[in-house]
C-alpha distance (Angstrom), angle and dihedral (degrees) to the residues before:
residue distance angle dihedral
X1 . . .
X2 3.80 . .
X3 3.83 120.2 .
X4 3.82 127.5 -160.0
X5 3.79 133.6 163.7
X6 3.80 87.6 -93.6
X7 3.79 105.2 41.4
X8 3.75 153.2 -4.5
X9 3.79 107.5 -120.6
X10 3.79 138.9 -172.3
X11 3.77 136.3 172.7
X12 3.79 105.2 -129.5
X13 3.78 127.2 -142.1
X14 3.78 86.2 -147.8
X15 3.84 124.6 90.3
X16 3.79 118.0 -112.8
X17 3.82 98.5 -91.5
X18 3.80 91.7 45.0
X19 3.83 91.4 49.3
X20 3.79 91.6 49.8
X21 3.81 89.7 51.8
X22 3.79 91.1 47.3
X23 3.81 92.6 48.7
X24 3.78 90.2 53.2
X25 3.80 91.4 47.9
X26 3.80 93.4 46.8
X27 3.83 92.7 47.1
X28 3.77 91.3 51.6
X29 3.82 90.9 48.1
X30 3.82 87.7 55.5
X31 3.81 93.3 49.5
X32 3.85 97.7 -101.6
X33 3.77 125.6 137.2
X34 3.79 123.1 -156.3
X35 3.83 108.9 -120.4
X36 3.83 99.0 173.0
X37 3.76 141.3 18.4
X38 3.73 125.3 -159.2
X39 3.80 118.5 -170.2
X40 3.78 98.9 -159.3
X41 3.80 93.2 -178.7
X42 3.81 92.7 56.1
X43 3.86 92.7 43.0
X44 3.78 93.4 51.6
X45 3.84 89.2 49.6
X46 3.78 94.2 47.7
X47 3.82 98.7 41.8
X48 3.80 102.5 31.2
X49 3.77 105.7 18.0
X50 3.82 89.2 -121.6
X51 3.75 118.7 147.3
X52 3.84 110.4 -144.3
X53 3.70 145.1 163.7
X54 3.83 120.9 -85.2
X55 3.82 111.8 -75.3
X56 3.80 123.0 167.9
X57 3.76 126.4 177.6
X58 3.79 118.3 -160.0
X59 3.80 118.1 -161.2
X60 3.81 102.2 -145.0
X61 3.80 125.3 -168.0
X62 3.81 129.0 -165.8
X63 3.83 97.7 -160.5
X64 3.81 98.6 -155.5
X65 3.80 91.5 49.5
X66 3.79 93.5 44.8
X67 3.80 89.5 51.8
X68 3.81 91.5 51.1
X69 3.80 92.1 48.0
X70 3.81 94.3 46.4
X71 3.80 91.6 47.1
X72 3.85 90.1 52.8
X73 3.79 95.5 43.5
X74 3.83 122.1 1.5
X75 3.75 91.0 -163.5
X76 3.85 90.7 70.9
X77 3.78 88.0 77.6
X78 3.77 88.0 89.5
X79 3.83 87.8 61.5
X80 3.81 94.7 53.1
X81 2.98 141.6 129.2
X82 3.73 110.6 44.3
X83 3.82 108.2 -116.2
X84 3.78 120.4 -139.2
X85 3.81 116.4 -174.0
X86 3.77 131.0 -161.6
X87 3.76 116.6 -167.6
X88 3.81 145.0 160.1
X89 3.79 111.4 -123.3
X90 3.75 122.4 171.1
X91 3.79 91.4 -13.8
X92 3.76 92.7 -53.9
X93 3.78 129.8 108.0
X94 3.82 111.4 -123.5
X95 3.81 126.6 -166.7
X96 3.79 120.4 -162.3
X97 3.77 132.7 176.4
X98 3.80 124.5 -171.0
X99 3.85 115.8 -104.9
X100 3.82 102.0 -120.4
X101 3.78 92.6 -173.5
X102 3.81 90.7 67.4
X103 3.81 92.5 42.1
X104 3.81 94.4 50.0
X105 3.78 89.7 45.2
X106 3.82 89.8 60.6
X107 3.83 89.6 65.3
X108 3.82 92.1 57.7
X109 3.85 96.5 -143.4
X110 3.83 112.1 133.9
X111 3.80 95.0 -145.1
X112 3.77 89.1 63.1
X113 3.80 94.2 60.3
X114 3.82 92.7 75.0
X115 3.83 90.5 47.1
X116 3.81 91.2 51.1
X117 3.79 92.4 46.4
X118 3.81 95.5 50.6
X119 3.80 95.2 44.1
X120 3.79 89.5 43.8
X121 3.81 91.8 54.8
X122 3.86 89.8 50.2
X123 3.80 92.4 48.6
X124 3.81 91.3 49.2
X125 3.81 88.6 54.9
X126 3.82 90.0 49.6
X127 3.85 91.3 53.5
X128 3.75 93.2 45.3
X129 3.84 90.5 50.2
X130 3.83 88.7 56.7
X131 3.81 97.5 53.4
X132 3.82 89.8 88.2
X133 3.76 128.6 -128.6
X134 3.78 97.5 -80.8
X135 3.81 92.4 60.1
X136 3.78 98.3 49.2
X137 3.84 117.7 95.2
X138 3.79 111.7 -100.9
X139 3.81 93.9 14.5
X140 3.76 90.7 124.7
X141 3.82 90.7 60.6
X142 3.80 93.9 -99.6
């Protein structure tokens, strides 16, 4: 898994449909619900006539964490939900989740640091769960 200020990212051994199913399963296991779905490929085709690769953005919400964040700073609502994207890039399936630690850090309210850290840890686990067995160390029995 690769980590940047913007996102946690992994190339998945799964195909697109399998990765989307695994993302949903991993999000649910971490206590997230999916509030929104954006099919970027279909939108680009419908609005711009552009053929593209599969790209789905899931707007995930961890209700307890969202409540804590909104109670500390109502303005963070514009930063919610946590987006998780599954795409096909260069023939590979890529899973990305936003890095909430960086996003919450922008606000500059100390109470949000703990929220960002706990949600970030959960989203890291989601991305790792989507890498697929052949990409995890030791998956080959070694």
